C-alpha positions in Angstrom: -20.3 33.6 14.7 -21.2 34.6 11.2 -18.9 36.4 8.9 -19.2 40.1 9.6 -19.4 43.0 7.2 -21.3 46.2 6.8 -24.3 45.7 4.4 -25.0 48.1 1.6 -28.2 48.2 -0.4 -27.5 44.9 -2.1 -28.0 43.0 1.2 -31.5 44.2 1.7 -33.4 41.8 -0.6 -36.6 42.3 -2.4 -39.4 42.0 0.0 -40.5 45.3 1.3 -43.8 44.7 3.2 -45.5 47.7 4.5 -48.2 49.6 6.2 -49.6 48.8 9.6 -52.5 50.9 10.9 -54.1 49.6 14.1 -57.7 50.7 14.4 -59.9 49.5 17.3 -63.6 49.7 17.6 -63.5 50.8 21.3 -60.0 51.9 22.1 -57.1 53.9 20.6 -53.6 52.2 20.8 -50.8 53.7 22.7 -48.8 54.2 19.5 -51.4 56.5 17.9 -50.7 59.9 16.5 -49.8 62.6 19.0 -53.0 64.4 18.6 -55.0 61.3 19.7 -52.5 59.7 22.0 -53.9 58.0 25.0 -52.2 58.0 28.4 -49.2 55.7 28.7 -46.8 54.7 31.5 -43.2 56.0 31.2 -40.3 54.7 33.3 -37.1 56.8 33.8 -34.1 54.6 34.6 -31.0 56.3 35.9 -28.0 54.9 37.8 -27.3 56.3 41.3 -24.0 57.5 40.1 -25.6 59.5 37.3 -28.4 60.8 39.5 -25.7 62.2 41.9 -24.6 64.5 39.1 -27.0 67.5 39.3 -26.5 68.2 35.6 -27.6 64.7 34.5 -30.2 64.3 37.2 -31.9 67.4 35.7 -32.4 65.4 32.5 -34.4 62.8 34.5 -36.3 65.5 36.2 -37.3 67.2 32.9 -38.5 63.9 31.5 -40.5 63.3 34.7 -42.3 66.6 34.3 -42.8 66.0 30.6 -44.9 62.9 30.9 -47.7 62.7 33.5 -47.5 59.6 35.6 -43.8 59.0 34.8 -41.8 57.3 37.5 -38.1 57.3 38.1 -36.1 54.2 39.1 -32.5 54.3 40.3 -30.1 51.4 40.3 -26.6 50.2 41.1 -27.2 47.1 38.9 -29.8 47.0 36.2 -31.0 43.5 37.3 -32.2 45.2 40.5 -35.1 46.7 38.5 -36.7 43.5 37.1 -39.4 43.3 39.8 -40.0 47.0 40.2 -40.4 47.5 36.5 -42.7 44.5 36.3 -44.9 46.0 38.9 -45.0 49.4 37.1 -45.5 47.8 33.7 -44.1 50.7 31.5 -45.0 51.3 27.9 -41.7 53.2 27.5 -38.4 53.1 29.3 -35.9 56.0 29.1 -32.5 55.1 30.3 -30.8 58.4 31.2 -27.1 57.9 30.8 -23.9 59.9 30.6 -22.1 59.2 27.3 -19.2 57.4 29.0 -21.7 55.0 30.6 -23.7 54.2 27.4 -21.3 51.4 26.5 -22.0 48.5 24.2 -22.3 46.3 27.3 -24.9 48.7 28.8 -26.9 48.6 25.6 -26.9 44.8 25.7 -27.9 44.8 29.4 -30.8 47.2 28.7 -32.2 45.0 25.9 -31.9 41.9 28.1 -33.6 43.7 31.0 -36.6 44.5 28.8 -36.9 40.8 27.9 -37.1 39.8 31.5 -40.3 41.7 32.2 -43.9 40.5 31.4 -43.3 39.2 27.9 -40.2 37.1 28.4 -38.4 36.1 26.1 -39.9 39.1 24.1 -39.6 42.7 25.0 -42.2 44.6 26.9 -41.5 48.4 26.7 -40.3 50.6 23.9 -37.0 51.9 25.1 -34.2 54.3 24.3 -31.1 55.9 25.9 -31.3 59.6 26.6 -27.8 60.8 26.3 -25.6 63.3 24.5 -22.1 64.5 23.9 -22.9 67.0 26.7 -25.6 67.1 29.3 -27.0 70.1 27.4 -27.7 67.7 24.4 -29.6 65.4 26.6 -31.6 68.3 28.2 -32.5 69.5 24.7 -33.8 66.1 23.8 -35.7 65.7 27.0 -37.3 69.1 26.8 -38.5 68.8 23.2 -42.3 68.2 23.3 -43.0 69.2 19.7 -41.5 66.6 17.4 -41.6 67.4 13.7 -43.4 65.5 11.0 -40.6 64.0 8.8 -41.5 66.0 5.7 -38.2 66.5 4.0 -35.9 63.5 3.9 -32.3 63.0 2.9 -31.0 59.6 1.9 -27.4 58.6 1.7 -28.9 55.6 -0.1 -31.8 55.3 -2.5 -35.3 54.5 -1.3 -38.0 55.6 1.3 -38.8 58.9 -0.4 -42.2 57.6 -1.6 -43.4 57.8 2.1 -42.5 61.5 2.4 -43.8 64.7 0.9 -40.4 65.7 -0.4 -36.7 65.0 -0.3 -33.5 63.8 -2.0 -31.8 60.4 -1.9 -28.4 59.5 -3.4 -27.0 56.1 -4.4 -24.3 54.9 -2.0 -22.8 52.6 -4.6 -19.6 53.9 -6.0 -20.2 52.3 -9.4 -23.7 54.0 -9.6 -22.8 57.3 -8.0 -24.6 59.2 -10.8 -28.0 57.8 -9.7 -30.2 59.8 -7.3 -33.9 60.4 -6.6 -35.9 63.5 -6.1 -39.4 64.0 -4.8 -41.2 67.3 -4.8 -44.5 68.1 -3.1 -47.5 66.5 -4.8 -45.3 64.6 -7.2 -44.0 61.1 -7.5 -40.4 60.1 -6.9 -38.3 60.9 -9.9 -35.3 58.7 -10.7 -32.4 60.8 -12.0 -28.9 60.0 -13.4 -27.1 63.3 -13.2 -25.9 63.4 -9.6 -22.9 65.7 -8.8 -19.4 64.1 -9.0 -19.5 63.8 -5.2 -22.7 64.2 -3.3 -21.2 64.7 0.1 -21.1 68.5 -0.1 -24.7 68.9 -1.4 -25.8 66.7 1.5 -24.0 68.8 4.0 -25.5 72.0 2.5 -29.0 70.6 2.9 -28.4 69.6 6.5 -26.8 72.9 7.4 -29.8 74.7 5.8 -32.0 73.2 8.6 -34.2 71.8 5.9 -33.8 68.1 6.6 -36.2 66.4 9.1 -34.8 62.8 8.6 -31.7 61.1 7.3 -31.0 57.5 6.5 -27.7 55.9 5.4 -26.3 52.5 4.4 -22.8 51.3 3.5 -19.7 51.0 5.6 -19.6 52.7 9.0 -17.4 52.7 12.1 -17.7 54.1 15.6 -16.5 57.5 14.4 -17.4 57.7 10.7 -19.6 56.9 7.8 -18.2 56.2 4.3 -20.4 57.9 1.8 -19.7 55.5 -1.1 -19.9 51.7 -0.9 -17.7 49.7 -0.8 -15.1 52.4 -0.7 -14.7 55.9 -2.0 -13.1 59.2 -1.5 -15.7 60.7 0.9 -16.4 60.3 4.6 -18.2 62.0 7.5 -15.9 61.9 10.5 -16.8 62.6 14.1 -14.4 64.2 16.6 -15.0 66.1 19.8 -18.7 66.4 19.2 -18.3 67.7 15.7 -18.9 66.3 12.2 -16.5 67.0 9.3 -17.0 66.1 5.6 -13.7 64.8 4.2 -12.9 64.2 0.5 -9.6 62.5 -0.5 -8.4 63.1 3.0 -9.1 66.9 2.9 -11.6 68.5 5.2 -14.2 70.2 2.9 -17.1 71.1 5.2 -18.5 70.9 8.7 -22.0 69.9 9.7 -23.7 72.3 12.0 -27.5 72.0 12.2 -30.0 73.0 14.8 -33.4 71.8 13.6 -34.7 68.6 15.3 -34.4 65.6 13.2 -34.0 61.8 13.2 -31.0 59.8 11.9 -31.5 56.2 10.8 -28.3 54.3 10.2 -30.2 51.4 8.9 -27.4 49.7 6.9 -24.2 50.8 8.7 -22.1 48.8 11.1 -20.9 50.3 14.4 -22.0 53.9 14.1 -24.0 53.7 17.4 -21.2 52.1 19.3 -19.8 54.5 21.9 -16.3 53.5 22.9 -14.8 57.0 23.2 -17.4 59.9 23.4 -14.9 62.2 21.7 -14.9 59.9 18.7 -18.5 58.9 18.5 -20.5 59.3 15.3 -23.9 59.0 17.0 -23.1 61.5 19.8 -21.8 64.0 17.3 -25.1 63.9 15.4 -26.9 64.5 18.7 -24.5 67.4 19.4 -23.7 69.1 16.1 -26.2 67.6 13.7 -29.5 68.4 15.5 -30.6 64.8 15.8 -33.0 64.1 18.7 -33.3 60.4 17.9 -30.5 58.2 16.4 -30.9 54.6 15.5 -27.9 52.4 14.7 -25.9 49.3 15.2 -23.4 48.8 18.1 -21.9 45.8 16.4 -20.7 44.7 13.0 -23.6 42.9 11.3 -24.0 40.6 8.4 -27.8 40.2 8.7 -29.8 43.4 9.0 -33.4 42.3 9.8 -33.6 44.8 12.6 -32.0 47.6 10.6 -34.1 47.2 7.4 -37.1 46.1 9.3 -36.9 49.3 11.5 -36.8 51.4 8.4 -39.8 49.6 6.8 -41.7 50.1 10.1 -41.0 53.8 10.2 -41.7 54.6 6.6 -44.2 52.0 5.5 -46.6 51.4 8.5 -49.0 54.2 7.9 -47.1 56.7 10.2 -48.0 54.7 13.3 -44.5 54.3 14.7 -41.9 56.6 15.9 -38.2 55.7 15.7 -38.0 53.8 19.0 -41.3 52.0 18.3 -40.1 51.0 14.8 -36.9 49.5 16.3 -38.9 47.7 19.0 -41.3 46.2 16.4 -38.3 45.0 14.3 -36.7 43.5 17.3 -39.8 41.5 18.2 -40.0 40.3 14.6 -36.4 39.1 15.0 -37.3 37.3 18.2 -40.3 35.6 16.6 -38.1 34.5 13.7 -35.6 33.0 16.1 -38.1 31.3 18.3 -40.2 29.9 15.4 -37.1 29.2 13.3 -38.6 31.1 10.3 -35.2 31.1 8.7 -33.5 28.1 10.3 -30.2 28.6 8.4 -29.9 32.1 9.8 -30.7 31.7 13.5 -27.0 32.2 14.5 -26.9 35.5 12.6 -30.2 36.6 14.1 -29.0 35.8 17.6 -26.0 38.0 17.0 -28.2 40.9 16.0 -30.6 40.5 19.0 -28.9 43.2 21.0 -27.0 44.8 18.2 -29.0 48.0 17.8 -30.0 51.0 20.0 -32.0 54.2 19.8 -30.6 57.3 21.4 -33.2 59.8 22.4 -36.6 60.0 24.2 -38.4 56.8 23.2 -41.8 58.5 23.3 -40.8 61.4 21.1 -43.3 61.1 18.3 -41.5 62.2 15.2 -43.2 60.3 12.4 -43.7 60.2 8.7 -46.8 62.3 7.7 -49.8 60.1 7.6 -51.1 61.4 4.2 -48.1 60.3 2.3 -47.4 57.2 4.4 -50.9 55.7 3.8 -50.4 56.0 0.0 -47.6 53.5 0.1 -48.7 51.0 2.8 -49.0 47.4 1.7 -51.8 46.5 4.1 -54.2 47.9 6.6 -55.2 46.3 9.9 -58.2 46.5 12.2 -58.2 45.2 15.7 -61.7 44.6 17.2 -62.6 44.0 20.8 -65.7 42.2 22.0 -66.9 39.8 24.7 -67.2 36.1 24.1 -68.7 34.7 27.2 -66.4 35.5 30.1 -63.4 36.1 27.8 -62.4 39.1 25.8 -62.3 38.3 22.1 -59.8 40.1 19.9 -60.0 39.9 16.1 -57.1 41.2 14.0 -58.1 41.7 10.4 -55.4 42.4 7.8 -56.5 43.7 4.4 -53.8 43.6 1.8 -53.4 46.5 -0.6 -50.6 45.0 -2.6 -49.3 41.5 -3.3 -47.2 40.3 -0.4 -45.0 37.3 0.1 -44.3 35.9 3.5 -41.7 33.5 2.2 -38.8 35.8 1.3 -35.6 34.4 -0.1 -33.7 35.8 2.9 -34.6 35.9 6.6 -33.6 39.6 6.7 -36.8 40.3 4.8 -39.2 38.7 7.2 -41.9 41.3 8.2 -44.6 39.8 10.4 -47.7 41.9 11.0 -47.4 43.7 14.4 -50.0 45.6 16.4 -49.8 47.2 19.8 -52.8 46.3 22.0 -54.7 49.1 23.5 -54.6 47.5 27.0 -52.6 45.0 28.9 -54.1 41.5 28.5 -53.9 38.4 30.7 -53.7 34.8 29.6 -54.1 35.4 25.9 -54.5 32.3 23.6 -55.6 31.8 20.0 -59.1 30.8 19.2 -59.0 27.4 17.5 -56.1 26.5 15.2 -54.9 29.7 13.4 -55.4 29.2 9.6 -52.8 30.5 7.2 -50.4 31.4 10.0 -46.9 30.1 10.3 -45.9 31.8 13.6 -47.4 34.2 16.2 -46.9 35.6 19.6 -49.6 37.3 21.7 -47.9 39.2 24.5 -49.3 41.4 27.3 -49.3 44.5 25.1 -48.8 43.4 21.5 -49.6 40.7 18.9 -47.2 39.7 16.1 -48.3 37.3 13.4 -46.4 35.8 10.5 -48.7 34.6 7.8 -48.0 31.8 5.3 -47.1 32.1 1.6 -48.2 34.7 -0.9 -51.2 37.0 -0.4 -52.8 38.8 -3.3 -53.9 42.4 -3.2 -57.5 42.7 -2.0 -57.4 39.6 0.1 -57.8 39.7 3.9 -56.4 37.5 6.7 -57.6 37.2 10.2 -56.1 36.2 13.5 -58.4 35.7 16.5 -57.4 35.3 20.2 -59.0 35.6 23.6 -57.8 37.0 26.9 -59.1 37.3 30.5 -61.2 40.4 31.2 
C-alpha cells in the first residue's frame, strides 16, 4: 500500500492535456450536448430493502419517468445483476440508495459490478449514486431535467477558470494565500495578488448568493470537512446534520445555504465523498444545504490522483462533451488502461488503490457541462470519428488534430491523459487495422475507444487510430 496523504496543487504535475470533441460523419454520440442528445439506455438499480420504503422508491419512479426506456432492477446482492445488466446494456446506471447504505463498500461493489459487464476489465456504463441527506434531496436531484451550463465557477484552488465565462479562484496554499484569479465575461483570466486575509467568508458569500454553478477544491479533506488552506490553516468548512458551517480559528463564522443547482468537484481532496455517518458527511451536506446536484470525490485517502485530476481535465478541457459522471468514467478508464498497459510501471500499486476510490453522487445522465463556446477556446486537440464500410466489416477512423503541443510521456503517471471517445453504437469484435503507428496503448470496448499515443506531438499535427468491427 502506498503512503497516503491528501494531495494539494503541487501533486498535480505539469501535463494538462485537453479538449475532446467527438464528431461522426453519420451518427451523434450518446455524450453529445443535451439539445442534440440521441436516445440512450438508462438502468435504475435499487435494493429490495430501499424499494420497500415508499419515499425512496419514489426516487426510482421519478427517474424511470424522466428517461424514456429506462428500466429498474432490484437486488438483494449486486452480483445478481451481472447477467440482467449485460442483457440490457445500459449507457448509464443510477444506483438509488439511502445515505446509510451508500457505504464505501457499496461504492467499491458498484464499480466492480460495472467492470463485470460487456467490457471487462473496463467499465461499461457511466454510473452514479442518487442519494441525499434526506429522500427529498434525492427527489430534487431525480426531478431536475434542466441542468445549468457551468457559467460562474468558484475555485478553492487556482485553475480551470479559462474554460468558463466567469468566476473566481483562490490559492489553497497557506504560504500563497494572497494569490487569486478572476475572470470576467469576455476577458481572459487575470492573476491577482490581493486576496482577502481569509477567503473562506467571500466564498461562502458567493455560494449563498446562488451565483455559483460549479465549485472545485483541493488540499486536505476528511469525511466531514474541507480544510481551506493547505497544508494547514485557520479555516475549515465542517459538515454536521446536513448543514455546512464555515469555521475560522475554531469559531463558527458563517453557514452555507444555497438553492441553485450546481456541481461540486473535490478533485484533490481525500475522503470527502466517504459516507460513514450521514450526520457527519461533507458530500451529503453539499447535496442538502449547498444545492449540489452532482458531487464528485474520493472515498479513500489517496496519494496518486489520476482519476481526480483527470476527471477535472475531462470536465473543463474536453470541449464541453462530458458531464461530471462521464468525466469521472473517462478518467477511470484511463486509469485502467494505465494499469493494464503498465504505462507508469512504478505507480501500478498506487493506481490499483485508486481504481475504486472515487464516486459521483447524483443522476449520472444530468448534463451540466462547461459552456461549449469557452471550452473550445482552451481545448488541446479536436477529434473526428468516421464510420464507413470496408468489405463486410465496419471501418472506424479516429482522427486527432492537435491544437497545442502535447506530451504523452509525462513525468508522473497521474498526468496520463489518453484520448477517449464514446462510440455512437455498440460494436462487436473490434480490432485494430494493421499495427497502430505512434500508439503505446489502446482499448476498443463495446461502446468506447481509448488511445494513448507515443511521445510529443506538436500543434498542428494529426494522429489516426483505425479499427474494424462486425456490422
